[in-house]
DOKEKE-866014 format. One record per residue (C-alpha): residue number from 1; residue in one letter; chain; x, y, z. Coordinates in nm, 4 decimals. Layout:
<zadrens>
   num   residu   chaine         xx         yy         zz
   NUM        A        A          X          Y          Z
...
</zadrens>
This chain:
<zadrens>
   num   residu   chaine         xx         yy         zz
     1        M        A     5.9165    -7.7067   -11.7960
     2        K        A     6.2782    -7.7491   -11.6878
     3        I        A     6.4480    -7.4332   -11.5588
     4        K        A     6.7779    -7.3593   -11.7358
     5        N        A     6.8828    -7.0250   -11.5849
     6        V        A     6.8645    -6.9316   -11.2141
     7        I        A     7.0067    -6.6916   -10.9569
     8        G        A     7.1261    -6.7995   -10.6128
     9        L        A     7.1027    -6.5176   -10.3596
    10        D        A     7.2629    -6.5467   -10.0148
    11        I        A     7.1787    -6.2357    -9.8072
    12        G        A     7.4084    -6.2299    -9.5049
    13        A        A     7.4754    -5.9881    -9.2206
    14        R        A     7.7644    -5.8099    -9.3973
    15        D        A     7.7253    -5.8810    -9.7685
    16        I        A     7.5102    -6.0333   -10.0408
    17        K        A     7.6425    -6.3197   -10.2505
    18        L        A     7.4848    -6.3311   -10.5986
    19        V        A     7.5478    -6.6237   -10.8350
    20        N        A     7.3950    -6.6789   -11.1812
    21        L        A     7.4132    -7.0411   -11.3054
    22        A        A     7.2811    -7.1846   -11.6335
    23        L        A     7.2312    -7.5326   -11.7709
    24        K        A     7.4347    -7.5794   -12.0911
    25        G        A     7.3641    -7.9254   -12.2266
    26        K        A     7.4462    -8.1618   -11.9382
    27        S        A     7.6888    -7.9245   -11.7663
    28        V        A     7.6349    -7.6305   -11.5310
    29        E        A     7.7997    -7.2985   -11.6200
    30        L        A     7.8761    -6.9928   -11.4044
    31        L        A     7.7534    -6.6861   -11.5966
    32        K        A     7.7799    -6.4098   -11.3345
    33        F        A     7.8774    -6.3675   -10.9728
    34        E        A     7.9180    -6.0744   -10.7360
    35        I        A     7.9800    -6.0181   -10.3656
    36        I        A     7.7943    -5.7001   -10.2689
    37        E        A     7.9104    -5.5262    -9.9533
    38        M        A     7.6361    -5.3904    -9.7246
    39        P        A     7.6464    -5.1207    -9.4567
    40        K        A     7.6734    -5.2536    -9.0991
    41        T        A     7.3032    -5.1790    -9.0445
    42        S        A     7.0903    -5.2142    -9.3592
    43        S        A     6.7153    -5.1716    -9.3906
    44        Q        A     6.5095    -5.3786    -9.6322
    45        Y        A     6.4816    -5.0792    -9.8648
    46        E        A     6.8615    -5.0379    -9.8756
    47        I        A     6.8999    -5.4077    -9.9588
    48        I        A     6.6433    -5.3715   -10.2391
    49        D        A     6.8380    -5.0754   -10.3830
    50        L        A     7.1612    -5.2762   -10.3710
    51        L        A     6.9951    -5.5675   -10.5509
    52        K        A     6.8436    -5.3425   -10.8196
    53        T        A     7.1848    -5.1890   -10.8844
    54        A        A     7.3544    -5.5306   -10.8960
    55        F        A     7.0947    -5.6641   -11.1429
    56        R        A     7.1457    -5.3657   -11.3719
    57        R        A     7.5250    -5.3862   -11.3438
    58        N        A     7.5257    -5.7561   -11.4341
    59        Q        A     7.2503    -5.7160   -11.6974
    60        L        A     7.0288    -5.9711   -11.5236
    61        K        A     6.6609    -5.9954   -11.6146
    62        L        A     6.4011    -5.9771   -11.3355
    63        N        A     6.2134    -6.2800   -11.4712
    64        I        A     6.5045    -6.5167   -11.3908
    65        P        A     6.3974    -6.7432   -11.0996
    66        I        A     6.5659    -6.6412   -10.7733
    67        C        A     6.6617    -6.9003   -10.5094
    68        L        A     6.7061    -6.7754   -10.1521
    69        A        A     6.8078    -6.9033    -9.8101
    70        I        A     6.6979    -6.8442    -9.4539
    71        S        A     6.9128    -6.9064    -9.1503
    72        A        A     6.8915    -7.2508    -8.9909
    73        E        A     6.8635    -7.0634    -8.6577
    74        E        A     6.5125    -6.9574    -8.7624
    75        S        A     6.4077    -7.3145    -8.8370
    76        F        A     6.3791    -7.6701    -8.7095
    77        F        A     6.4577    -7.9931    -8.8917
    78        K        A     6.4387    -8.3584    -8.7972
    79        I        A     6.4623    -8.7008    -8.9616
    80        I        A     6.1328    -8.8905    -8.9196
    81        S        A     6.0856    -9.2647    -8.9741
    82        V        A     5.7470    -9.3459    -9.1305
    83        K        A     5.5927    -9.6877    -9.1990
    84        S        A     5.5514    -9.7526    -9.5724
    85        K        A     5.1825    -9.8376    -9.5296
    86        A        A     5.1251    -9.4762    -9.4276
    87        S        A     5.2783    -9.3358    -9.7500
    88        K        A     4.9421    -9.2070    -9.8747
    89        K        A     4.9099    -9.0027    -9.5574
    90        L        A     5.2748    -8.8966    -9.5475
    91        V        A     5.1885    -8.5250    -9.5286
    92        E        A     4.9676    -8.5800    -9.2225
    93        V        A     5.2289    -8.8005    -9.0548
    94        V        A     5.5042    -8.5389    -9.1048
    95        K        A     5.2751    -8.2595    -8.9850
    96        N        A     5.1796    -8.4469    -8.6674
    97        E        A     5.5438    -8.5289    -8.5962
    98        L        A     5.6420    -8.1635    -8.6367
    99        K        A     5.3638    -8.0580    -8.3977
   100        K        A     5.5169    -8.2845    -8.1332
   101        N        A     5.8751    -8.1602    -8.1773
   102        V        A     5.8737    -7.7978    -8.2988
   103        V        A     5.9192    -7.5653    -8.0011
   104        F        A     5.7137    -7.2839    -8.1561
   105        S        A     5.3547    -7.3199    -8.2853
   106        L        A     5.3257    -7.4967    -8.6212
   107        E        A     5.0542    -7.2464    -8.7180
   108        D        A     5.3293    -6.9813    -8.7225
   109        C        A     5.5517    -7.1953    -8.9470
   110        I        A     5.5956    -7.2831    -9.3097
   111        W        A     5.7209    -7.6379    -9.3541
   112        D        A     5.8291    -7.8914    -9.6130
   113        Y        A     5.9790    -8.2397    -9.6217
   114        F        A     6.2067    -8.4547    -9.8382
   115        L        A     6.2154    -8.8351    -9.8683
   116        L        A     6.5719    -8.9406    -9.7852
   117        R        A     6.5436    -9.3132    -9.8455
   118        H        A     6.3029    -9.6057    -9.8530
   119        K        A     6.3729    -9.9401    -9.6848
   120        P        A     6.1185   -10.1817    -9.8414
   121        K        A     6.2316   -10.4826    -9.6352
   122        E        A     6.1873   -10.2913    -9.3100
   123        M        A     5.8676   -10.1202    -9.4373
   124        I        A     6.0135    -9.7816    -9.3385
   125        K        A     6.0557    -9.4473    -9.5135
   126        E        A     6.2940    -9.1908    -9.3688
   127        V        A     6.1924    -8.8277    -9.4230
   128        L        A     6.3798    -8.5041    -9.3522
   129        S        A     6.1208    -8.2550    -9.2220
   130        V        A     6.1884    -7.8799    -9.2043
   131        A        A     5.9817    -7.6079    -9.0346
   132        A        A     6.0738    -7.2392    -9.0491
   133        K        A     5.9207    -6.9322    -8.8914
   134        K        A     5.6573    -6.7939    -9.1283
   135        E        A     5.7770    -6.4373    -9.0731
   136        A        A     6.1318    -6.5232    -9.1897
   137        V        A     6.0054    -6.6905    -9.5094
   138        L        A     5.7547    -6.4180    -9.5995
   139        D        A     6.0160    -6.1448    -9.5403
   140        K        A     6.2384    -6.3015    -9.8084
   141        I        A     5.9508    -6.3406   -10.0554
   142        Q        A     5.8315    -5.9829   -10.0029
   143        L        A     6.1854    -5.8467   -10.0412
   144        I        A     6.2163    -6.0082   -10.3868
   145        E        A     5.8658    -5.9062   -10.4913
   146        K        A     5.9342    -5.5411   -10.4006
   147        F        A     6.1820    -5.5097   -10.6876
   148        N        A     5.9622    -5.7209   -10.9194
   149        G        A     6.1726    -6.0356   -10.8923
   150        F        A     6.0456    -6.3937   -10.8779
   151        A        A     6.1182    -6.6030   -10.5656
   152        H        A     6.1445    -6.9583   -10.7001
   153        L        A     6.2534    -7.1438   -10.3871
   154        I        A     6.3719    -7.0958   -10.0279
   155        N        A     6.5891    -7.3507    -9.8473
   156        L        A     6.7944    -7.3441    -9.5261
   157        D        A     7.1401    -7.1910    -9.5726
   158        V        A     7.3198    -7.4924    -9.4265
   159        L        A     7.1305    -7.7375    -9.6515
   160        A        A     7.2179    -7.5233    -9.9543
   161        A        A     7.5877    -7.5349    -9.8560
   162        Y        A     7.5559    -7.9130    -9.8132
   163        N        A     7.4007    -7.9459   -10.1608
   164        C        A     7.6895    -7.7448   -10.3054
   165        L        A     7.9422    -7.9703   -10.1313
   166        K        A     7.7723    -8.2922   -10.2505
   167        F        A     7.7587    -8.1711   -10.6125
   168        N        A     8.1249    -8.0650   -10.6299
   169        T        A     8.3035    -8.3126   -10.4010
   170        E        A     8.3593    -8.6873   -10.4046
   171        L        A     8.2774    -8.8083   -10.0514
   172        A        A     8.3472    -9.1514    -9.9013
   173        S        A     8.0455    -9.3555    -9.7878
   174        G        A     8.2125    -9.4834    -9.4719
   175        K        A     8.3214    -9.1463    -9.3324
   176        L        A     8.1638    -8.8962    -9.0952
   177        Y        A     8.2039    -8.5327    -9.2070
   178        A        A     8.1638    -8.1952    -9.0357
   179        L        A     8.0697    -7.9084    -9.2679
   180        V        A     8.1687    -7.5917    -9.0779
   181        D        A     8.0058    -7.2828    -9.2316
   182        I        A     8.1511    -6.9683    -9.0700
   183        S        A     7.9613    -6.6489    -9.1531
   184        S        A     8.0141    -6.2982    -9.0191
   185        V        A     7.8365    -6.3466    -8.6870
   186        K        A     7.7786    -6.7215    -8.6418
   187        T        A     7.9159    -7.0665    -8.7192
   188        Q        A     7.6997    -7.3598    -8.8251
   189        V        A     7.8364    -7.7100    -8.7706
   190        F        A     7.6585    -7.9652    -8.9909
   191        I        A     7.7648    -8.3243    -8.9157
   192        F        A     7.6622    -8.5897    -9.1680
   193        N        A     7.7453    -8.9133    -9.3439
   194        L        A     7.6265    -9.0552    -9.6746
   195        K        A     7.3798    -9.2863    -9.4977
   196        G        A     7.1468    -8.9906    -9.4470
   197        N        A     7.2284    -8.9029    -9.0858
   198        F        A     7.2340    -8.5269    -9.0176
   199        W        A     7.3007    -8.3167    -8.7061
   200        L        A     7.3290    -7.9379    -8.6704
   201        R        A     7.4524    -7.6953    -8.4077
   202        T        A     7.4920    -7.3149    -8.4264
   203        L        A     7.7801    -7.1453    -8.2420
   204        P        A     7.7878    -6.7726    -8.1434
   205        F        A     8.1206    -6.7176    -8.3207
   206        G        A     8.1788    -6.5531    -8.6600
   207        G        A     8.4440    -6.4141    -8.8904
   208        D        A     8.3861    -6.0588    -8.7669
   209        K        A     8.5961    -6.1481    -8.4624
   210        F        A     8.8990    -6.2101    -8.6874
   211        T        A     8.8399    -5.8811    -8.8709
   212        D        A     8.8023    -5.6876    -8.5438
   213        A        A     9.1281    -5.8369    -8.4134
   214        I        A     9.3161    -5.7356    -8.7315
   215        A        A     9.1668    -5.3851    -8.7183
   216        K        A     9.2713    -5.3417    -8.3546
   217        N        A     9.6203    -5.4872    -8.4024
   218        L        A     9.7025    -5.2782    -8.7134
   219        S        A     9.4939    -4.9690    -8.6242
   220        L        A     9.2720    -5.0111    -8.9300
   221        S        A     8.9031    -4.9520    -8.9928
   222        F        A     8.6764    -5.2557    -9.0168
   223        K        A     8.6589    -5.2229    -9.3968
   224        E        A     9.0387    -5.1860    -9.4268
   225        A        A     9.0878    -5.4901    -9.2046
   226        Q        A     8.8592    -5.6916    -9.4334
   227        E        A     9.0700    -5.5935    -9.7350
   228        H        A     9.3892    -5.6807    -9.5470
   229        K        A     9.2504    -6.0254    -9.4636
   230        K        A     9.1605    -6.0890    -9.8308
   231        N        A     9.5042    -5.9715    -9.9504
   232        M        A     9.6715    -6.2160    -9.7116
   233        L        A     9.4726    -6.5000    -9.8676
   234        L        A     9.5705    -6.3939   -10.2209
   235        Q        A     9.9413    -6.4251   -10.1417
   236        E        A    10.1210    -6.7039   -10.3253
   237        N        A    10.2828    -6.8373   -10.0059
   238        T        A    10.0470    -7.1187    -9.9029
   239        D        A    10.2489    -7.1783    -9.5839
   240        A        A    10.1819    -6.8274    -9.4560
   241        K        A    10.1155    -6.8267    -9.0818
   242        P        A     9.8257    -6.6374    -8.9249
   243        D        A     9.8857    -6.3112    -8.7385
   244        D        A     9.9700    -6.3526    -8.3701
   245        A        A     9.6622    -6.1394    -8.2932
   246        L        A     9.4404    -6.4105    -8.4440
   247        M        A     9.5810    -6.7045    -8.2488
   248        P        A     9.3534    -6.6600    -7.9407
   249        L        A     9.0501    -6.6505    -8.1699
   250        M        A     9.1605    -6.9627    -8.3570
   251        K        A     9.2037    -7.1390    -8.0239
   252        E        A     8.8542    -7.0235    -7.9259
   253        I        A     8.6884    -7.1656    -8.2372
   254        S        A     8.8936    -7.4855    -8.2025
   255        T        A     8.7695    -7.5238    -7.8443
   256        E        A     8.4078    -7.4596    -7.9481
   257        L        A     8.4302    -7.7193    -8.2258
   258        D        A     8.5827    -7.9717    -7.9867
   259        K        A     8.2941    -7.9163    -7.7408
   260        T        A     8.0422    -7.9492    -8.0234
   261        F        A     8.1941    -8.2754    -8.1483
   262        N        A     8.1962    -8.4191    -7.7953
   263        Y        A     7.8304    -8.3248    -7.7506
   264        Y        A     7.7506    -8.4922    -8.0847
   265        Y        A     7.9255    -8.8117    -7.9714
   266        F        A     7.7117    -8.8083    -7.6558
   267        Q        A     7.3856    -8.7552    -7.8483
   268        A        A     7.4815    -9.0196    -8.1046
   269        R        A     7.5118    -9.2750    -7.8249
   270        E        A     7.1815    -9.1690    -7.6689
   271        S        A     6.9760    -9.1341    -7.9901
   272        A        A     6.8107    -9.3951    -8.2059
   273        I        A     7.0572    -9.3366    -8.4936
   274        K        A     7.2417    -9.6649    -8.4672
   275        E        A     7.4673    -9.5902    -8.7663
   276        A        A     7.6102    -9.2738    -8.6064
   277        Q        A     7.9855    -9.2939    -8.5692
   278        R        A     8.1993    -9.1871    -8.2771
   279        K        A     8.4671    -8.9916    -8.4652
   280        I        A     8.4668    -8.7041    -8.7150
   281        D        A     8.6828    -8.8128    -9.0099
   282        E        A     8.7132    -8.4783    -9.1894
   283        I        A     8.6261    -8.1090    -9.1421
   284        L        A     8.5191    -7.9081    -9.4495
   285        L        A     8.5238    -7.5270    -9.4204
   286        C        A     8.3112    -7.2728    -9.6065
   287        G        A     8.1597    -6.9278    -9.5529
   288        G        A     8.3182    -6.5837    -9.5688
   289        G        A     8.4174    -6.5962    -9.2008
   290        S        A     8.6343    -6.9031    -9.2638
   291        L        A     8.8634    -6.7127    -9.5014
   292        C        A     9.1412    -6.6509    -9.2529
   293        T        A     9.5002    -6.7430    -9.3352
   294        G        A     9.6113    -7.0652    -9.1686
   295        L        A     9.2752    -7.1547    -9.0103
   296        D        A     9.2506    -7.4919    -9.1886
   297        K        A     9.6018    -7.6004    -9.0839
   298        F        A     9.5481    -7.4789    -8.7259
   299        L        A     9.2277    -7.6821    -8.6861
   300        S        A     9.3947    -7.9887    -8.8387
   301        D        A     9.6818    -7.9669    -8.5905
   302        T        A     9.4813    -7.8846    -8.2760
   303        L        A     9.1851    -8.1193    -8.3313
   304        N        A     9.3876    -8.3906    -8.5059
   305        I        A     9.1213    -8.4040    -8.7792
   306        P        A     9.2045    -8.3378    -9.1490
   307        T        A     9.0631    -7.9965    -9.2373
   308        S        A     9.0263    -7.8323    -9.5793
   309        Y        A     8.8202    -7.5727    -9.7647
   310        I        A     8.5483    -7.6845   -10.0045
   311        Y        A     8.5713    -7.5668   -10.3655
   312        P        A     8.2148    -7.4880   -10.4836
   313        L        A     8.3156    -7.4554   -10.8511
   314        N        A     8.4896    -7.7902   -10.8907
   315        K        A     8.2314    -7.9293   -11.1372
   316        I        A     8.0974    -7.5992   -11.2713
   317        Q        A     8.2119    -7.4688   -11.6105
   318        I        A     8.3482    -7.1124   -11.6487
   319        R        A     8.3630    -6.9636   -12.0002
   320        N        A     8.3018    -6.5959   -11.9240
   321        K        A     8.6272    -6.4069   -12.0003
   322        K        A     8.5698    -6.1473   -11.7281
   323        I        A     8.5316    -6.4215   -11.4682
   324        L        A     8.8332    -6.6127   -11.6004
   325        A        A     9.0408    -6.2956   -11.5597
   326        K        A     8.9527    -6.3017   -11.1864
   327        R        A     9.0198    -6.6751   -11.1499
   328        N        A     9.2853    -6.6375   -10.8781
   329        M        A     9.0599    -6.4220   -10.6635
   330        L        A     8.7596    -6.6495   -10.7331
   331        N        A     8.9519    -6.9627   -10.6322
   332        T        A     9.0440    -6.7998   -10.3009
   333        Q        A     8.7034    -6.6526   -10.2176
   334        S        A     8.4800    -6.9254   -10.3606
   335        P        A     8.4137    -7.0965   -10.0207
   336        E        A     8.1984    -6.7980    -9.9212
   337        L        A     7.9819    -6.8584   -10.2310
   338        A        A     7.8890    -7.2128   -10.1214
   339        T        A     7.5366    -7.1263   -10.0030
   340        A        A     7.4506    -6.9126   -10.3089
   341        I        A     7.5839    -7.1800   -10.5475
   342        G        A     7.3981    -7.4544   -10.3602
   343        L        A     7.0734    -7.2557   -10.3945
   344        A        A     7.1258    -7.2059   -10.7677
   345        L        A     7.2092    -7.5760   -10.8151
   346        E        A     6.8828    -7.6694   -10.6443
   347        G        A     6.7004    -7.4301   -10.8781
   348        L        A     6.8490    -7.6258   -11.1708
   349        N        A     6.7406    -7.9526   -11.0031
   350        F        A     7.0975    -8.0528   -10.9059
   351        A        A     7.0446    -8.0950   -10.5315
   352        D        A     7.0852    -8.3877   -10.2950
   353        I        A     6.8232    -8.2516   -10.0484
   354        K        A     6.5344    -8.0557   -10.2006
   355        I        A     6.3394    -7.8306    -9.9651
   356        N        A     6.1228    -7.5458   -10.0919
   357        L        A     5.9484    -7.3293    -9.8327
   358        V        A     5.7977    -7.1121   -10.1084
   359        K        A     5.5836    -7.4048   -10.2248
   360        Q        A     5.3518    -7.4005    -9.9228
   361        T        A     5.2880    -7.0246    -9.9515
   362        R        A     5.1804    -7.0743   -10.3145
   363        E        A     4.9534    -7.3632   -10.2150
   364        S        A     4.7847    -7.1509    -9.9477
   365        I        A     4.7259    -6.8720   -10.2009
   366        F        A     4.5822    -7.1254   -10.4463
   367        K        A     4.3499    -7.2579   -10.1745
   368        K        A     4.2266    -6.9052   -10.1069
   369        I        A     4.1557    -6.8598   -10.4790
   370        K        A     3.9638    -7.1888   -10.4905
   371        L        A     3.7667    -7.0888   -10.1810
   372        S        A     3.6697    -6.7595   -10.3458
   373        Y        A     3.5379    -6.9521   -10.6499
   374        I        A     3.3398    -7.1828   -10.4203
   375        F        A     3.2026    -6.8849   -10.2275
   376        N        A     3.0850    -6.7168   -10.5501
   377        F        A     2.9269    -7.0432   -10.6672
   378        L        A     2.7384    -7.0747   -10.3385
   379        I        A     2.6048    -6.7209   -10.3759
   380        V        A     2.4681    -6.8071   -10.7222
   381        V        A     2.3103    -7.1267   -10.5849
   382        C        A     2.1500    -6.9346   -10.2963
   383        I        A     2.0006    -6.6819   -10.5349
   384        G        A     1.8582    -6.9674   -10.7418
   385        V        A     1.7073    -7.1268   -10.4317
   386        L        A     1.5462    -6.7984   -10.3301
   387        V        A     1.3917    -6.7614   -10.6749
   388        F        A     1.2594    -7.1185   -10.6546
   389        L        A     1.1144    -7.0579   -10.3064
   390        G        A     0.9391    -6.7469   -10.4342
   391        T        A     0.7617    -6.9503   -10.7019
   392        Q        A     0.6509    -7.2028   -10.4403
   393        R        A     0.5273    -6.9400   -10.1972
   394        S        A     0.1620    -7.0425   -10.1837
   395        A        A     0.2424    -7.4098   -10.1186
   396        L        A     0.4873    -7.3177    -9.8452
   397        T        A     0.2317    -7.0861    -9.6811
   398        K        A    -0.0235    -7.3704    -9.6548
   399        Q        A     0.2333    -7.6079    -9.5108
   400        S        A     0.3544    -7.3486    -9.2618
   401        K        A     0.0002    -7.3048    -9.1235
   402        E        A    -0.0273    -7.6799    -9.0599
   403        L        A     0.3147    -7.6870    -8.8932
   404        K        A     0.2244    -7.3870    -8.6797
   405        S        A    -0.0831    -7.5696    -8.5438
   406        K        A     0.1269    -7.8749    -8.4469
   407        L        A     0.3923    -7.6546    -8.2898
   408        N        A     0.1309    -7.4884    -8.0728
   409        E        A     0.0231    -7.8303    -7.9431
   410        L        A     0.3836    -7.9265    -7.8674
   411        N        A     0.4382    -7.5929    -7.6974
   412        I        A     0.1509    -7.6580    -7.4532
   413        V        A     0.2953    -7.9988    -7.3593
   414        S        A     0.6472    -7.8634    -7.3192
   415        Q        A     0.5317    -7.5767    -7.0953
   416        K        A     0.3724    -7.8319    -6.8639
   417        Y        A     0.6719    -8.0667    -6.8198
   418        M        A     0.9772    -7.8610    -6.9214
   419        P        A     1.0447    -7.6946    -6.5789
   420        E        A     1.0808    -8.0360    -6.4107
   421        I        A     1.3031    -8.1712    -6.6911
   422        T        A     1.5230    -7.8616    -6.6791
   423        S        A     1.5603    -7.8845    -6.3012
   424        L        A     1.6604    -8.2533    -6.3138
   425        K        A     1.9098    -8.1838    -6.5935
   426        E        A     2.0748    -7.9040    -6.3953
   427        I        A     2.1081    -8.1254    -6.0860
   428        Y        A     2.2614    -8.4068    -6.2949
   429        E        A     2.5101    -8.1790    -6.4696
   430        E        A     2.6156    -8.0115    -6.1443
   431        T        A     2.6676    -8.3468    -5.9656
   432        N        A     2.8571    -8.4980    -6.2602
   433        S        A     3.0783    -8.1885    -6.2879
   434        K        A     3.1719    -8.2036    -5.9171
   435        I        A     3.2624    -8.5731    -5.9444
   436        N        A     3.4820    -8.5086    -6.2501
   437        D        A     3.6488    -8.2095    -6.0837
   438        T        A     3.7255    -8.4129    -5.7725
   439        N        A     3.8775    -8.7013    -5.9747
   440        T        A     4.0843    -8.4605    -6.1846
   441        V        A     4.2208    -8.2748    -5.8810
   442        V        A     4.3204    -8.6000    -5.7047
   443        N        A     4.4883    -8.7482    -6.0137
   444        N        A     4.6480    -8.4153    -6.1050
   445        R        A     4.8052    -8.3586    -5.7644
   446        N        A     4.9328    -8.7152    -5.7217
   447        L        A     5.0915    -8.7421    -6.0660
   448        I        A     5.2437    -8.3923    -6.0706
   449        R        A     5.3774    -8.4420    -5.7153
   450        R        A     5.5557    -8.7627    -5.8191
   451        I        A     5.6990    -8.6026    -6.1360
   452        L        A     5.8242    -8.2931    -5.9511
   453        H        A     5.9755    -8.5107    -5.6770
   454        K        A     6.1626    -8.7306    -5.9271
   455        T        A     6.2845    -8.4295    -6.1292
   456        S        A     6.4009    -8.2244    -5.8291
   457        E        A     6.6174    -8.5144    -5.7045
   458        V        A     6.8494    -8.5031    -6.0085
   459        I        A     6.8860    -8.1274    -6.0804
   460        A        A     7.2458    -8.0173    -6.0183
   461        E        A     7.3469    -7.6819    -5.8678
   462        D        A     7.4793    -7.5500    -6.2033
   463        V        A     7.1539    -7.6263    -6.3920
   464        W        A     6.8411    -7.4076    -6.3845
   465        I        A     6.4978    -7.5139    -6.5002
   466        T        A     6.3248    -7.2040    -6.6437
   467        N        A     6.0143    -7.3591    -6.7961
   468        F        A     5.8127    -7.6684    -6.7003
   469        I        A     5.5361    -7.7841    -6.9374
   470        I        A     5.3452    -8.1071    -6.8759
   471        N        A     5.0682    -8.2737    -7.0729
   472        L        A     4.9209    -8.5618    -6.8717
   473        N        A     4.6868    -8.8544    -6.9308
   474        Y        A     4.5447    -8.9065    -6.5831
   475        Q        A     4.3535    -9.2228    -6.6762
   476        E        A     4.6724    -9.4043    -6.7877
   477        D        A     4.9081    -9.2245    -6.5462
   478        T        A     5.1275    -9.1171    -6.8405
   479        G        A     5.2064    -8.8036    -7.0349
   480        E        A     5.4793    -8.5802    -7.1742
   481        L        A     5.7052    -8.3416    -6.9856
   482        T        A     5.9065    -8.0605    -7.1470
   483        L        A     6.1938    -7.9062    -6.9493
   484        S        A     6.3539    -7.5828    -7.0699
   485        G        A     6.6494    -7.4356    -6.8897
   486        K        A     7.0093    -7.3211    -6.8733
   487        S        A     7.3379    -7.4801    -6.7744
   488        M        A     7.6902    -7.3611    -6.7185
   489        D        A     7.8175    -7.6290    -6.9616
   490        Y        A     7.7207    -7.9426    -7.1539
   491        A        A     7.8384    -8.1620    -6.8652
   492        G        A     7.5537    -8.0298    -6.6530
   493        I        A     7.3001    -8.1200    -6.9232
   494        N        A     7.4492    -8.4680    -6.9641
   495        K        A     7.4395    -8.5211    -6.5853
   496        L        A     7.0759    -8.4082    -6.5732
   497        I        A     6.9745    -8.6467    -6.8557
   498        S        A     7.1621    -8.9382    -6.6944
   499        G        A     7.0002    -8.8642    -6.3571
   500        L        A     6.6515    -8.8528    -6.5101
   501        R        A     6.7149    -9.1829    -6.6847
   502        D        A     6.8394    -9.3479    -6.3638
   503        T        A     6.5127    -9.2685    -6.1830
   504        G        A     6.3389    -9.5280    -6.3993
   505        Y        A     6.0293    -9.3109    -6.4033
   506        F        A     6.0570    -9.1823    -6.7621
   507        K        A     6.0051    -9.4140    -7.0604
   508        E        A     6.1969    -9.1965    -7.3069
   509        I        A     6.4214    -8.8906    -7.2780
   510        K        A     6.4924    -8.6803    -7.5889
   511        P        A     6.7275    -8.3792    -7.5962
   512        V        A     6.5361    -8.1602    -7.8455
   513        S        A     6.7704    -7.8641    -7.8829
   514        S        A     7.0514    -7.6710    -7.7232
   515        K        A     7.2258    -7.3472    -7.8057
   516        V        A     7.5310    -7.1766    -7.6620
   517        K        A     7.4882    -6.8083    -7.5743
   518        I        A     7.6969    -6.5487    -7.3939
   519        D        A     7.5294    -6.4054    -7.0836
   520        G        A     7.4776    -6.0306    -7.1279
   521        V        A     7.5733    -5.9524    -6.7653
   522        T        A     7.8358    -6.2058    -6.6561
   523        K        A     7.9783    -6.2584    -7.0104
   524        E        A     7.9991    -6.6279    -6.9274
   525        E        A     7.8995    -6.9058    -7.1647
   526        I        A     7.5488    -7.0365    -7.0961
   527        V        A     7.3887    -7.3366    -7.2671
   528        N        A     7.0143    -7.3054    -7.3295
   529        F        A     6.8484    -7.6465    -7.3666
   530        I        A     6.5132    -7.8169    -7.4168
   531        I        A     6.4488    -8.1788    -7.3092
   532        K        A     6.1314    -8.3796    -7.3772
   533        L        A     6.0460    -8.6754    -7.1463
   534        E        A     5.7742    -8.9358    -7.1817
   535        V        A     5.6200    -8.9889    -6.8368
   536        G        A     5.5546    -9.3451    -6.7207
   537        K        A     5.7539    -9.6349    -6.5781
   538        K        A     5.9489    -9.8536    -6.8184
</zadrens>
C-alpha cells in the first residue's frame, strides 16, 4: 500500500522542525509545518511534551507515519563495489565489508544499504552501505513510541538533506557540488556528483556562534539575538551586509571549508574513485545555522566558488491559506527545513537514496516472534515423543539390559588400556602445543618488529599515534594494521600517509576517517584520524 501522508521530523539541538507532506495526484503538497523552539537542555520527556502539543496544535493524527533522522556523526557510510555474480549474497557481502571498515563493533550497529548503480559490462554493482549506532536508532524509535506515534523510517540527516536537494533542484551531471548543512552546533560538508560519488566531513562549527556574537555585540539574550538574526533576513534589502561582529566568524567557516575541500582533493587523488574531480563547482547552503545575512556572498567571494541557498519547496505545492500568508517568512527560513522535507519525501517514495534503519529493528523483532513459534512447536513435539516413549517402555527396558551388558564388557577393556592411551595423548598434546607456541612467538616478534620499525621511521613530530591494532597472518607474512592518532593539522596526516607509502612495505593504505576537534586544554585545533594499512610488500 502506497503511503500518501507523512510527517518529517528533524530533532536538532535547539529546535524541532516538523513538516507534513501529502501526495495529491502526482504532485507533493505541504499541508503543515512548524519550527518548535526547545530549551537549551531538553530531556526526552520534555521533547515528547513539545511534540504532543505540536501535534494537537496542528491537528495531526498519531497514526500518520513519522520519518526521522539521526546525525551522520553517529554513523558510518561507504560505497562498496560488488561483483554481479554475488548479487544473491549481497546482504552478506555488505555485512562483511562493514565489519572490515566500521570502527565500532557491528553487533552494536543497525545497518542498511542502497544499490546506487549497476554496471553490467563491468559485472559490478555499487552499493551505498550505512551503519549507525544501535543506541541512537532505538532512542529515536522509543521517543516516538512514547507518545503513541509510528516511526516509519530513519535515515541520516545529511542524506535526507541531499534527497531534498535532488528532488527540488536541477543539477548538472558534469559538476561537483558541496552541500553545506550548518546546524546549531556543527556543520556537515557533503561533497557529491551525479555519478554517485559521495564524501562527508563534519566540522565543529555551528550557527550558535553567529547568535552568540550578535548577543554579545548588541547586549541581547540568546533568544533575542536569534530573533534579531531572523529579522535581518526578512529585510527586503538583498544586498544587506553582515554585522562587523560576524566577519571573524565568517572568515573562520570560510577557512574551515577551504581546508575541508583541500583534504577532499587529496583523498580523491589517493582513493579508487577515478571519476572524482579536483574542483568544487558550486556550494549549496542549508540548515538553520546557515541563515546569516551575507554568508552566501561572503563564501562566494572568499572561496571563489558560486554559493547559494537551496530552496526545499521549489517543486512542492502550497495551497494552505495559513501557510501562504507566511510565504515571505517561509521562503527565507525554508533552508532549515531541508532535512525534515527530505525525510518526508522519502516517506512518500520520492528519494534519490533510500536508507531505512527502522527496517532492521522490525526484522529482528519478527525473527524473535518466529523463534517463539518454533520453540512452542518443539515443546509440543517433545511432549509427543515422551508419550510415545512411555508406550514403548517395555521394549526399551529389554534393549537397555542388552546394551548394559555390552557396555560392561567395553568398560573392562577400557579400564585396562585407557591409562596408557591417556598418558600418550597428554604427551602428544603438550609437545605439539610447545612447538606451536615457539613458532608463533618467533613469527610474531619478527613481523611486529619489522612493522614497528617501518612505521616509526615516518612518524613526524606533530603526529601522535594513540592506538595500534594489528591482525597478522604469520604463515603468509601479511595482515592488517590500524593506526589511530592525532595531528596538529591535515598536512601532518598527509605526510604520514606519504611516508608509509614510500616505505614500500604496505600493499594498500586507506584513510578511514578524520575529525577536527578543539583541544579542551590548549584550545588548539586537533585532527583525530584513523588509517588502515594492508601489511605485505607490493
